[in-house]
mmCIF file as gemmi writes it, N, C-alpha and C atoms, coordinates in Angstrom:
data_model
loop_
_atom_site.group_PDB
_atom_site.id
_atom_site.type_symbol
_atom_site.label_atom_id
_atom_site.label_alt_id
_atom_site.label_comp_id
_atom_site.label_asym_id
_atom_site.label_entity_id
_atom_site.label_seq_id
_atom_site.pdbx_PDB_ins_code
_atom_site.Cartn_x
_atom_site.Cartn_y
_atom_site.Cartn_z
_atom_site.occupancy
_atom_site.B_iso_or_equiv
_atom_site.pdbx_formal_charge
_atom_site.auth_seq_id
_atom_site.auth_asym_id
_atom_site.pdbx_PDB_model_num
ATOM 1 N N . MET Axp A 1 ? -15.98 24.443 5.761 1 0 ? 1 A 1
ATOM 2 C CA . MET Axp A 1 ? -15.268 23.927 6.686 1 0 ? 1 A 1
ATOM 3 C C . MET Axp A 1 ? -15.533 22.457 6.599 1 0 ? 1 A 1
ATOM 4 N N . ALA Axp A 2 ? -14.068 21.808 6.144 1 0 ? 2 A 1
ATOM 5 C CA . ALA Axp A 2 ? -14.758 20.177 5.379 1 0 ? 2 A 1
ATOM 6 C C . ALA Axp A 2 ? -14.913 19.772 6.946 1 0 ? 2 A 1
ATOM 7 N N . SER Axp A 3 ? -16.135 18.729 6.79 1 0 ? 3 A 1
ATOM 8 C CA . SER Axp A 3 ? -16.671 17.549 7.857 1 0 ? 3 A 1
ATOM 9 C C . SER Axp A 3 ? -15.511 16.169 8.361 1 0 ? 3 A 1
ATOM 10 N N . GLU Axp A 4 ? -15.561 16.065 9.088 1 0 ? 4 A 1
ATOM 11 C CA . GLU Axp A 4 ? -14.441 15.077 9.474 1 0 ? 4 A 1
ATOM 12 C C . GLU Axp A 4 ? -14.306 13.399 8.045 1 0 ? 4 A 1
ATOM 13 N N . ALA Axp A 5 ? -15.565 13.45 8.283 1 0 ? 5 A 1
ATOM 14 C CA . ALA Axp A 5 ? -15.864 12.115 6.848 1 0 ? 5 A 1
ATOM 15 C C . ALA Axp A 5 ? -15.068 12.821 5.84 1 0 ? 5 A 1
ATOM 16 N N . GLU Axp A 6 ? -14.975 13.834 5.009 1 0 ? 6 A 1
ATOM 17 C CA . GLU Axp A 6 ? -14.387 14.605 4.139 1 0 ? 6 A 1
ATOM 18 C C . GLU Axp A 6 ? -13.273 14.446 4.603 1 0 ? 6 A 1
ATOM 19 N N . ASP Axp A 7 ? -12.722 14.825 5.59 1 0 ? 7 A 1
ATOM 20 C CA . ASP Axp A 7 ? -10.945 14.575 5.91 1 0 ? 7 A 1
ATOM 21 C C . ASP Axp A 7 ? -10.947 13.329 5.62 1 0 ? 7 A 1
ATOM 22 N N . LEU Axp A 8 ? -11.848 12.652 6.375 1 0 ? 8 A 1
ATOM 23 C CA . LEU Axp A 8 ? -10.962 11.083 6.252 1 0 ? 8 A 1
ATOM 24 C C . LEU Axp A 8 ? -10.975 10.733 4.917 1 0 ? 8 A 1
ATOM 25 N N . GLU Axp A 9 ? -12.016 10.813 4.052 1 0 ? 9 A 1
ATOM 26 C CA . GLU Axp A 9 ? -11.625 11.051 2.922 1 0 ? 9 A 1
ATOM 27 C C . GLU Axp A 9 ? -10.342 11.236 1.727 1 0 ? 9 A 1
ATOM 28 N N . ALA Axp A 10 ? -10.641 12.058 2.377 1 0 ? 10 A 1
ATOM 29 C CA . ALA Axp A 10 ? -9.313 13.189 1.507 1 0 ? 10 A 1
ATOM 30 C C . ALA Axp A 10 ? -7.909 12.222 1.885 1 0 ? 10 A 1
ATOM 31 N N . GLU Axp A 11 ? -7.52 12.293 3.128 1 0 ? 11 A 1
ATOM 32 C CA . GLU Axp A 11 ? -6.522 11.157 3.466 1 0 ? 11 A 1
ATOM 33 C C . GLU Axp A 11 ? -6.603 9.662 2.908 1 0 ? 11 A 1
ATOM 34 N N . ALA Axp A 12 ? -7.771 9.257 2.885 1 0 ? 12 A 1
ATOM 35 C CA . ALA Axp A 12 ? -7.497 7.906 1.629 1 0 ? 12 A 1
ATOM 36 C C . ALA Axp A 12 ? -7.205 8.105 0.862 1 0 ? 12 A 1
ATOM 37 N N . ALA Axp A 13 ? -7.975 9.049 -0.135 1 0 ? 13 A 1
ATOM 38 C CA . ALA Axp A 13 ? -7.477 9.589 -1.27 1 0 ? 13 A 1
ATOM 39 C C . ALA Axp A 13 ? -5.714 9.573 -1.627 1 0 ? 13 A 1
ATOM 40 N N . GLU Axp A 14 ? -5.135 10.3 -0.381 1 0 ? 14 A 1
ATOM 41 C CA . GLU Axp A 14 ? -3.898 10.869 -0.861 1 0 ? 14 A 1
ATOM 42 C C . GLU Axp A 14 ? -3.02 9.79 -0.214 1 0 ? 14 A 1
ATOM 43 N N . GLN Axp A 15 ? -3.359 8.786 0.621 1 0 ? 15 A 1
ATOM 44 C CA . GLN Axp A 15 ? -2.72 7.369 1.139 1 0 ? 15 A 1
ATOM 45 C C . GLN Axp A 15 ? -2.739 6.523 -0.477 1 0 ? 15 A 1
ATOM 46 N N . TRP Axp A 16 ? -3.848 6.375 -0.86 1 0 ? 16 A 1
ATOM 47 C CA . TRP Axp A 16 ? -3.814 5.64 -2.503 1 0 ? 16 A 1
ATOM 48 C C . TRP Axp A 16 ? -3.037 5.801 -3.224 1 0 ? 16 A 1
ATOM 49 N N . GLN Axp A 17 ? -2.882 7.393 -3.454 1 0 ? 17 A 1
ATOM 50 C CA . GLN Axp A 17 ? -1.721 8.152 -4.578 1 0 ? 17 A 1
ATOM 51 C C . GLN Axp A 17 ? -0.662 7.048 -3.849 1 0 ? 17 A 1
ATOM 52 N N . LEU Axp A 18 ? -0.123 7.304 -2.856 1 0 ? 18 A 1
ATOM 53 C CA . LEU Axp A 18 ? 1.461 7.381 -1.962 1 0 ? 18 A 1
ATOM 54 C C . LEU Axp A 18 ? 1.277 5.692 -1.794 1 0 ? 18 A 1
ATOM 55 N N . VAL Axp A 19 ? 0.466 4.766 -1.8 1 0 ? 19 A 1
ATOM 56 C CA . VAL Axp A 19 ? 0.611 3.5 -2.01 1 0 ? 19 A 1
ATOM 57 C C . VAL Axp A 19 ? 0.956 2.911 -3.59 1 0 ? 19 A 1
ATOM 58 N N . ASN Axp A 20 ? 0.516 3.785 -4.102 1 0 ? 20 A 1
ATOM 59 C CA . ASN Axp A 20 ? 0.902 3.676 -6.293 1 0 ? 20 A 1
ATOM 60 C C . ASN Axp A 20 ? 1.761 4.477 -6.046 1 0 ? 20 A 1
ATOM 61 N N . THR Axp A 21 ? 3.099 4.702 -5.611 1 0 ? 21 A 1
ATOM 62 C CA . THR Axp A 21 ? 4.146 5.401 -6.398 1 0 ? 21 A 1
ATOM 63 C C . THR Axp A 21 ? 5.144 4.86 -6.766 1 0 ? 21 A 1
ATOM 64 N N . PRO Axp A 22 ? 5.335 5.18 -7.891 1 0 ? 22 A 1
ATOM 65 C CA . PRO Axp A 22 ? 5.84 4.306 -9.025 1 0 ? 22 A 1
ATOM 66 C C . PRO Axp A 22 ? 7.325 3.677 -8.561 1 0 ? 22 A 1
ATOM 67 N N . LEU Axp A 23 ? 7.272 2.456 -8.975 1 0 ? 23 A 1
ATOM 68 C CA . LEU Axp A 23 ? 8.612 1.84 -8.297 1 0 ? 23 A 1
ATOM 69 C C . LEU Axp A 23 ? 9.786 2.438 -9.316 1 0 ? 23 A 1
ATOM 70 N N . GLY Axp A 24 ? 11.189 2.549 -8.392 1 0 ? 24 A 1
ATOM 71 C CA . GLY Axp A 24 ? 11.772 3.083 -8.964 1 0 ? 24 A 1
ATOM 72 C C . GLY Axp A 24 ? 12.469 4.683 -8.111 1 0 ? 24 A 1
ATOM 73 N N . GLU Axp A 25 ? 11.388 5.201 -8.059 1 0 ? 25 A 1
ATOM 74 C CA . GLU Axp A 25 ? 11.655 6.551 -7.379 1 0 ? 25 A 1
ATOM 75 C C . GLU Axp A 25 ? 12.213 6.797 -5.955 1 0 ? 25 A 1
ATOM 76 N N . MET Axp A 26 ? 13.909 7.207 -5.872 1 0 ? 26 A 1
ATOM 77 C CA . MET Axp A 26 ? 13.313 7.591 -4.421 1 0 ? 26 A 1
ATOM 78 C C . MET Axp A 26 ? 12.863 7.849 -3.41 1 0 ? 26 A 1
ATOM 79 N N . TRP Axp A 27 ? 13.309 7.083 -2.32 1 0 ? 27 A 1
ATOM 80 C CA . TRP Axp A 27 ? 12.566 6.369 -1.111 1 0 ? 27 A 1
ATOM 81 C C . TRP Axp A 27 ? 10.738 6.098 -1.261 1 0 ? 27 A 1
ATOM 82 N N . SER Axp A 28 ? 10.65 5.597 -2.463 1 0 ? 28 A 1
ATOM 83 C CA . SER Axp A 28 ? 9.414 5.21 -2.764 1 0 ? 28 A 1
ATOM 84 C C . SER Axp A 28 ? 8.79 3.822 -1.971 1 0 ? 28 A 1
ATOM 85 N N . GLY Axp A 29 ? 10.026 3.25 -2.035 1 0 ? 29 A 1
ATOM 86 C CA . GLY Axp A 29 ? 9.417 1.623 -0.893 1 0 ? 29 A 1
ATOM 87 C C . GLY Axp A 29 ? 9.369 2.501 0.273 1 0 ? 29 A 1
ATOM 88 N N . ARG Axp A 30 ? 10.164 3.053 1.194 1 0 ? 30 A 1
ATOM 89 C CA . ARG Axp A 30 ? 9.185 3.743 2.196 1 0 ? 30 A 1
ATOM 90 C C . ARG Axp A 30 ? 7.931 4.524 2.191 1 0 ? 30 A 1
ATOM 91 N N . THR Axp A 31 ? 7.468 5.171 0.884 1 0 ? 31 A 1
ATOM 92 C CA . THR Axp A 31 ? 6.367 5.665 0.794 1 0 ? 31 A 1
ATOM 93 C C . THR Axp A 31 ? 5.509 5.102 0.46 1 0 ? 31 A 1
ATOM 94 N N . ARG Axp A 32 ? 5.899 3.5 0.376 1 0 ? 32 A 1
ATOM 95 C CA . ARG Axp A 32 ? 4.479 3.113 -0.301 1 0 ? 32 A 1
ATOM 96 C C . ARG Axp A 32 ? 4.205 2.099 1.134 1 0 ? 32 A 1
ATOM 97 N N . TYR Axp A 33 ? 5.645 1.96 1.682 1 0 ? 33 A 1
ATOM 98 C CA . TYR Axp A 33 ? 5.286 0.865 3.529 1 0 ? 33 A 1
ATOM 99 C C . TYR Axp A 33 ? 4.108 2.187 4.354 1 0 ? 33 A 1
ATOM 100 N N . ALA Axp A 34 ? 4.556 3.183 4.249 1 0 ? 34 A 1
ATOM 101 C CA . ALA Axp A 34 ? 3.808 4.127 5.047 1 0 ? 34 A 1
ATOM 102 C C . ALA Axp A 34 ? 2.501 4.209 4.638 1 0 ? 34 A 1
ATOM 103 N N . ALA Axp A 35 ? 2.331 4.646 3.628 1 0 ? 35 A 1
ATOM 104 C CA . ALA Axp A 35 ? 0.887 4.24 3.395 1 0 ? 35 A 1
ATOM 105 C C . ALA Axp A 35 ? 0.306 3.017 3.153 1 0 ? 35 A 1
ATOM 106 N N . ALA Axp A 36 ? 1.157 1.877 3.518 1 0 ? 36 A 1
ATOM 107 C CA . ALA Axp A 36 ? 0.059 0.552 3.761 1 0 ? 36 A 1
ATOM 108 C C . ALA Axp A 36 ? -0.015 0.598 5.254 1 0 ? 36 A 1
ATOM 109 N N . MET Axp A 37 ? 0.724 0.856 6.156 1 0 ? 37 A 1
ATOM 110 C CA . MET Axp A 37 ? 0.866 0.882 7.433 1 0 ? 37 A 1
ATOM 111 C C . MET Axp A 37 ? -0.712 1.335 7.484 1 0 ? 37 A 1
ATOM 112 N N . PHE Axp A 38 ? -0.786 2.627 6.625 1 0 ? 38 A 1
ATOM 113 C CA . PHE Axp A 38 ? -2.108 3.678 7.148 1 0 ? 38 A 1
ATOM 114 C C . PHE Axp A 38 ? -3.827 2.309 6.971 1 0 ? 38 A 1
ATOM 115 N N . PHE Axp A 39 ? -3.529 1.482 5.636 1 0 ? 39 A 1
ATOM 116 C CA . PHE Axp A 39 ? -4.217 0.768 5.243 1 0 ? 39 A 1
ATOM 117 C C . PHE Axp A 39 ? -4.668 -0.28 6.276 1 0 ? 39 A 1
ATOM 118 N N . PHE Axp A 40 ? -3.503 -0.438 6.462 1 0 ? 40 A 1
ATOM 119 C CA . PHE Axp A 40 ? -3.55 -1.737 7.754 1 0 ? 40 A 1
ATOM 120 C C . PHE Axp A 40 ? -4.408 -1.021 9.03 1 0 ? 40 A 1
ATOM 121 N N . LYS Axp A 41 ? -3.623 0.072 9.343 1 0 ? 41 A 1
ATOM 122 C CA . LYS Axp A 41 ? -4.308 0.7 10.822 1 0 ? 41 A 1
ATOM 123 C C . LYS Axp A 41 ? -6.291 0.717 10.785 1 0 ? 41 A 1
ATOM 124 N N . ARG Axp A 42 ? -6.232 0.692 9.154 1 0 ? 42 A 1
ATOM 125 C CA . ARG Axp A 42 ? -7.978 0.906 9.063 1 0 ? 42 A 1
ATOM 126 C C . ARG Axp A 42 ? -8.59 -0.3 8.69 1 0 ? 42 A 1
ATOM 127 N N . GLY Axp A 43 ? -7.503 -1.687 8.68 1 0 ? 43 A 1
ATOM 128 C CA . GLY Axp A 43 ? -8.189 -2.803 8.658 1 0 ? 43 A 1
ATOM 129 C C . GLY Axp A 43 ? -8.623 -3.257 7.342 1 0 ? 43 A 1
ATOM 130 N N . GLU Axp A 44 ? -7.539 -2.481 6.269 1 0 ? 44 A 1
ATOM 131 C CA . GLU Axp A 44 ? -7.946 -2.763 4.669 1 0 ? 44 A 1
ATOM 132 C C . GLU Axp A 44 ? -7.004 -3.728 4.194 1 0 ? 44 A 1
ATOM 133 N N . MET Axp A 45 ? -5.76 -4.072 5.671 1 0 ? 45 A 1
ATOM 134 C CA . MET Axp A 45 ? -4.719 -4.891 5.12 1 0 ? 45 A 1
ATOM 135 C C . MET Axp A 45 ? -4.527 -5.852 5.73 1 0 ? 45 A 1
ATOM 136 N N . ASN Axp A 46 ? -4.113 -7.059 5.412 1 0 ? 46 A 1
ATOM 137 C CA . ASN Axp A 46 ? -3.593 -7.315 6.471 1 0 ? 46 A 1
ATOM 138 C C . ASN Axp A 46 ? -2.033 -7.997 7.082 1 0 ? 46 A 1
ATOM 139 N N . ALA Axp A 47 ? -1.982 -8.549 8.003 1 0 ? 47 A 1
ATOM 140 C CA . ALA Axp A 47 ? -0.735 -8.327 8.353 1 0 ? 47 A 1
ATOM 141 C C . ALA Axp A 47 ? 0.774 -8.59 7.787 1 0 ? 47 A 1
ATOM 142 N N . GLU Axp A 48 ? 0.474 -10.09 6.779 1 0 ? 48 A 1
ATOM 143 C CA . GLU Axp A 48 ? 1 -10.522 5.915 1 0 ? 48 A 1
ATOM 144 C C . GLU Axp A 48 ? 1.29 -9.869 4.663 1 0 ? 48 A 1
ATOM 145 N N . THR Axp A 49 ? 0.19 -8.952 4.018 1 0 ? 49 A 1
ATOM 146 C CA . THR Axp A 49 ? 0.812 -8.195 3.328 1 0 ? 49 A 1
ATOM 147 C C . THR Axp A 49 ? 1.39 -6.613 3.405 1 0 ? 49 A 1
ATOM 148 N N . LEU Axp A 50 ? 1.434 -6.13 4.953 1 0 ? 50 A 1
ATOM 149 C CA . LEU Axp A 50 ? 2.068 -5.385 5.454 1 0 ? 50 A 1
ATOM 150 C C . LEU Axp A 50 ? 3.512 -5.616 5.628 1 0 ? 50 A 1
ATOM 151 N N . GLU Axp A 51 ? 3.795 -6.984 5.984 1 0 ? 51 A 1
ATOM 152 C CA . GLU Axp A 51 ? 5.328 -7.245 5.896 1 0 ? 51 A 1
ATOM 153 C C . GLU Axp A 51 ? 5.832 -7.331 4.833 1 0 ? 51 A 1
ATOM 154 N N . VAL Axp A 52 ? 5.427 -7.575 3.668 1 0 ? 52 A 1
ATOM 155 C CA . VAL Axp A 52 ? 5.792 -7.453 2.249 1 0 ? 52 A 1
ATOM 156 C C . VAL Axp A 52 ? 6.419 -5.871 2.192 1 0 ? 52 A 1
ATOM 157 N N . TYR Axp A 53 ? 5.324 -5.248 1.984 1 0 ? 53 A 1
ATOM 158 C CA . TYR Axp A 53 ? 6.06 -3.336 2.196 1 0 ? 53 A 1
ATOM 159 C C . TYR Axp A 53 ? 6.755 -3.376 3.202 1 0 ? 53 A 1
ATOM 160 N N . ARG Axp A 54 ? 6.482 -3.815 4.316 1 0 ? 54 A 1
ATOM 161 C CA . ARG Axp A 54 ? 7.971 -3.626 5.065 1 0 ? 54 A 1
ATOM 162 C C . ARG Axp A 54 ? 9.029 -4.145 4.686 1 0 ? 54 A 1
ATOM 163 N N . ILE Axp A 55 ? 9.46 -5.037 4.211 1 0 ? 55 A 1
ATOM 164 C CA . ILE Axp A 55 ? 10.683 -5.639 3.289 1 0 ? 55 A 1
ATOM 165 C C . ILE Axp A 55 ? 11.04 -4.892 2.235 1 0 ? 55 A 1
ATOM 166 N N . CYS Axp A 56 ? 9.699 -4.537 1.337 1 0 ? 56 A 1
ATOM 167 C CA . CYS Axp A 56 ? 10.196 -3.694 0.268 1 0 ? 56 A 1
ATOM 168 C C . CYS Axp A 56 ? 10.47 -2.247 0.533 1 0 ? 56 A 1
ATOM 169 N N . ALA Axp A 57 ? 10.682 -1.856 2.292 1 0 ? 57 A 1
ATOM 170 C CA . ALA Axp A 57 ? 10.553 -0.301 2.405 1 0 ? 57 A 1
ATOM 171 C C . ALA Axp A 57 ? 12.121 0.243 1.867 1 0 ? 57 A 1
ATOM 172 N N . ARG Axp A 58 ? 12.984 -0.506 1.48 1 0 ? 58 A 1
ATOM 173 C CA . ARG Axp A 58 ? 14.001 0.001 1.652 1 0 ? 58 A 1
ATOM 174 C C . ARG Axp A 58 ? 14.336 -0.257 0.267 1 0 ? 58 A 1
ATOM 175 N N . LEU Axp A 59 ? 13.762 -0.995 -0.695 1 0 ? 59 A 1
ATOM 176 C CA . LEU Axp A 59 ? 14.077 -1.313 -2.259 1 0 ? 59 A 1
ATOM 177 C C . LEU Axp A 59 ? 13.168 -0.898 -3.015 1 0 ? 59 A 1
ATOM 178 N N . ASP Axp A 60 ? 13.143 0.582 -3.432 1 0 ? 60 A 1
ATOM 179 C CA . ASP Axp A 60 ? 12.885 1.082 -3.844 1 0 ? 60 A 1
ATOM 180 C C . ASP Axp A 60 ? 11.909 0.597 -5.622 1 0 ? 60 A 1
ATOM 181 N N . ALA Axp A 61 ? 13.536 -0.234 -6.052 1 0 ? 61 A 1
ATOM 182 C CA . ALA Axp A 61 ? 12.643 -0.853 -7.666 1 0 ? 61 A 1
ATOM 183 C C . ALA Axp A 61 ? 11.941 -2.03 -7.329 1 0 ? 61 A 1
ATOM 184 N N . GLU Axp A 62 ? 11.445 -2.759 -6.195 1 0 ? 62 A 1
ATOM 185 C CA . GLU Axp A 62 ? 11.045 -3.9 -5.901 1 0 ? 62 A 1
ATOM 186 C C . GLU Axp A 62 ? 9.636 -3.786 -6.055 1 0 ? 62 A 1
ATOM 187 N N . ASN Axp A 63 ? 8.705 -4.695 -6.675 1 0 ? 63 A 1
ATOM 188 C CA . ASN Axp A 63 ? 7.251 -4.205 -6.773 1 0 ? 63 A 1
ATOM 189 C C . ASN Axp A 63 ? 7.135 -5.145 -5.661 1 0 ? 63 A 1
ATOM 190 N N . PRO Axp A 64 ? 6.073 -4.755 -4.791 1 0 ? 64 A 1
ATOM 191 C CA . PRO Axp A 64 ? 5.442 -5.507 -3.324 1 0 ? 64 A 1
ATOM 192 C C . PRO Axp A 64 ? 4.277 -6.559 -3.601 1 0 ? 64 A 1
ATOM 193 N N . LEU Axp A 65 ? 3.772 -6.101 -4.695 1 0 ? 65 A 1
ATOM 194 C CA . LEU Axp A 65 ? 2.5 -6.809 -5.325 1 0 ? 65 A 1
ATOM 195 C C . LEU Axp A 65 ? 2.88 -8.155 -6.03 1 0 ? 65 A 1
ATOM 196 N N . ALA Axp A 66 ? 4.36 -8.329 -6.879 1 0 ? 66 A 1
ATOM 197 C CA . ALA Axp A 66 ? 4.635 -9.57 -7.44 1 0 ? 66 A 1
ATOM 198 C C . ALA Axp A 66 ? 5.066 -10.471 -5.837 1 0 ? 66 A 1
ATOM 199 N N . ILE Axp A 67 ? 5.217 -9.9 -5.243 1 0 ? 67 A 1
ATOM 200 C CA . ILE Axp A 67 ? 5.764 -10.789 -3.527 1 0 ? 67 A 1
ATOM 201 C C . ILE Axp A 67 ? 4.561 -10.939 -3.043 1 0 ? 67 A 1
ATOM 202 N N . ILE Axp A 68 ? 3.513 -10.208 -2.781 1 0 ? 68 A 1
ATOM 203 C CA . ILE Axp A 68 ? 2.214 -10.392 -2.243 1 0 ? 68 A 1
ATOM 204 C C . ILE Axp A 68 ? 2.009 -11.94 -2.908 1 0 ? 68 A 1
ATOM 205 N N . ARG Axp A 69 ? 1.686 -11.579 -4.208 1 0 ? 69 A 1
ATOM 206 C CA . ARG Axp A 69 ? 1.282 -12.912 -5.233 1 0 ? 69 A 1
ATOM 207 C C . ARG Axp A 69 ? 1.584 -13.81 -5.132 1 0 ? 69 A 1
ATOM 208 N N . ALA Axp A 70 ? 2.961 -14.106 -4.947 1 0 ? 70 A 1
ATOM 209 C CA . ALA Axp A 70 ? 4.118 -14.954 -5.331 1 0 ? 70 A 1
ATOM 210 C C . ALA Axp A 70 ? 3.696 -15.858 -3.787 1 0 ? 70 A 1
ATOM 211 N N . ARG Axp A 71 ? 4.056 -14.906 -2.624 1 0 ? 71 A 1
ATOM 212 C CA . ARG Axp A 71 ? 3.597 -15.7 -1.438 1 0 ? 71 A 1
ATOM 213 C C . ARG Axp A 71 ? 2.048 -15.713 -0.819 1 0 ? 71 A 1
ATOM 214 N N . GLY Axp A 72 ? 1.379 -15.927 -1.741 1 0 ? 72 A 1
ATOM 215 C CA . GLY Axp A 72 ? -0.332 -15.769 -1.917 1 0 ? 72 A 1
ATOM 216 C C . GLY Axp A 72 ? -1.335 -15.082 -0.532 1 0 ? 72 A 1
ATOM 217 N N . VAL Axp A 73 ? -0.42 -14.093 -0.012 1 0 ? 73 A 1
ATOM 218 C CA . VAL Axp A 73 ? -1.033 -13.752 0.594 1 0 ? 73 A 1
ATOM 219 C C . VAL Axp A 73 ? -1.909 -12.278 0.076 1 0 ? 73 A 1
ATOM 220 N N . GLY Axp A 74 ? -3.011 -11.696 0.774 1 0 ? 74 A 1
ATOM 221 C CA . GLY Axp A 74 ? -3.384 -10.335 0.539 1 0 ? 74 A 1
ATOM 222 C C . GLY Axp A 74 ? -4.129 -10.636 -0.869 1 0 ? 74 A 1
ATOM 223 N N . GLN Axp A 75 ? -5.128 -11.337 -0.895 1 0 ? 75 A 1
ATOM 224 C CA . GLN Axp A 75 ? -5.434 -11.421 -2.686 1 0 ? 75 A 1
ATOM 225 C C . GLN Axp A 75 ? -6.637 -10.373 -2.904 1 0 ? 75 A 1
ATOM 226 N N . GLU Axp A 76 ? -7.293 -10.082 -1.241 1 0 ? 76 A 1
ATOM 227 C CA . GLU Axp A 76 ? -8.258 -8.569 -1.637 1 0 ? 76 A 1
ATOM 228 C C . GLU Axp A 76 ? -7.474 -7.652 -1.984 1 0 ? 76 A 1
ATOM 229 N N . TRP Axp A 77 ? -6.477 -7.387 -1.226 1 0 ? 77 A 1
ATOM 230 C CA . TRP Axp A 77 ? -5.434 -6.102 -1.83 1 0 ? 77 A 1
ATOM 231 C C . TRP Axp A 77 ? -4.836 -6.207 -2.667 1 0 ? 77 A 1
ATOM 232 N N . LEU Axp A 78 ? -4.768 -7.47 -3.599 1 0 ? 78 A 1
ATOM 233 C CA . LEU Axp A 78 ? -4.274 -7.624 -4.982 1 0 ? 78 A 1
ATOM 234 C C . LEU Axp A 78 ? -5.089 -7.293 -5.92 1 0 ? 78 A 1
ATOM 235 N N . LYS Axp A 79 ? -6.42 -7.485 -5.663 1 0 ? 79 A 1
ATOM 236 C CA . LYS Axp A 79 ? -7.7 -7.148 -6.067 1 0 ? 79 A 1
ATOM 237 C C . LYS Axp A 79 ? -7.957 -5.818 -6.565 1 0 ? 79 A 1
ATOM 238 N N . ARG Axp A 80 ? -7.615 -4.985 -5.464 1 0 ? 80 A 1
ATOM 239 C CA . ARG Axp A 80 ? -7.95 -3.403 -4.799 1 0 ? 80 A 1
ATOM 240 C C . ARG Axp A 80 ? -7.058 -2.678 -5.673 1 0 ? 80 A 1
ATOM 241 N N . MET Axp A 81 ? -5.859 -3.613 -6.076 1 0 ? 81 A 1
ATOM 242 C CA . MET Axp A 81 ? -4.623 -2.689 -6.679 1 0 ? 81 A 1
ATOM 243 C C . MET Axp A 81 ? -4.656 -3.102 -8.253 1 0 ? 81 A 1
ATOM 244 N N . GLY Axp A 82 ? -5.825 -3.571 -8.666 1 0 ? 82 A 1
ATOM 245 C CA . GLY Axp A 82 ? -5.89 -4.04 -9.906 1 0 ? 82 A 1
ATOM 246 C C . GLY Axp A 82 ? -4.736 -4.875 -10.323 1 0 ? 82 A 1
ATOM 247 N N . TYR Axp A 83 ? -4.192 -6.057 -9.532 1 0 ? 83 A 1
ATOM 248 C CA . TYR Axp A 83 ? -2.933 -7.049 -9.932 1 0 ? 83 A 1
ATOM 249 C C . TYR Axp A 83 ? -3.499 -8.228 -9.625 1 0 ? 83 A 1
ATOM 250 N N . GLY Axp A 84 ? -5.16 -8.471 -9.613 1 0 ? 84 A 1
ATOM 251 C CA . GLY Axp A 84 ? -5.363 -9.851 -10.04 1 0 ? 84 A 1
ATOM 252 C C . GLY Axp A 84 ? -4.922 -10.431 -11.18 1 0 ? 84 A 1
ATOM 253 N N . LYS Axp A 85 ? -5.076 -12.043 -10.949 1 0 ? 85 A 1
ATOM 254 C CA . LYS Axp A 85 ? -4.734 -13 -11.702 1 0 ? 85 A 1
ATOM 255 C C . LYS Axp A 85 ? -5.371 -13.026 -13.064 1 0 ? 85 A 1
């Protein structure tokens, strides 16, 4: 039986895959937004960054990372995603 810490780590790994769902796939914007909410609730993403994911939720082909960079919010998130300058 997995420990609680292992369960949380497995959930985080699954959400990481979901927040990285490829652009353009059907429902991918909503999938990324749901995963972003997970990271926001854990304190790993700020509200401004989450808002960009919310805006992009219905835009499957839109890259939220480009918008986050353009708005100048979520610099730590961009680094984590490998989308630094």
